[in-house]
N, C-alpha and C positions, 0 to 999 in steps of 0.2 A: 406502492411499496418503494422505498428508496434503496439505493445501492451505496455501499461504502467500502473503503479499504481498511484493513487492520494490519498494523506493522508487527513484524517479529524482529527482535533485536537480541543481541547477546546479553546475558545476565550482567547487570551492573551498568549498562549503557542507558543514559537518560536521553530521551527523544522529546523535543518540543513539537508535539503532534500538531498543535494549532499553527505554529510557525512554518511547518512543512505542508500544511493543507490537508493533513490526515483527518481533520474533524469534518471535512466536507461530505455532503451526501449528494447523490446524483439521481436524476429522474429515470435514467435508463442505463443498462449495462454498458452499452457502447460509449456513453458519456464518461463513465467511470474508467473504462479502459483507455480512452483517448487521453484523459487527464494523467493516468499513470505513465503513458508513453512519453509525456512531456516532463513529468516530475521525477521519474526514477533516478536520474543522475544525482539530483539533490538529496533524495532519500538515501541512496547508497552512501553518499559522502557523509551524511549525518549519522550513519551507523545502522540503518535499517538493513537487515540481511535478507528478508523475504516479506512478502505481503500476501494476504488472503482477501478474496472478494466475498462480500456478504450482501445478500438481498434481505433487508430487514435483519433478522437473527439467524437466517439460514446461510450456512457456508455454501457458496457456489463452487469455488475452487481455491486451492492453495493449501499450504503455503507455496508460493512461487518465488524462487530465488531471484535476487537482484544482482547476483554476481555475474561478471562477464562470462560468456561461454568459455569452457576449457579451464576454468579455475576451480 
């Protein structure tokens, strides 16, 4: 089964999922989480407000905010 991120964004915001890497799938949860650790600043800058992690079609956790702590 593959792992993937799904972005949450404010209504009306258009996100280029492919340009941000959100179309990627990962062989393991750790790989997906490592990728997010590197990519979250770009995602947040592009307007993604939160992400959810899926294993196949099963929600594992989320939505998880990309806002800095305390905001």
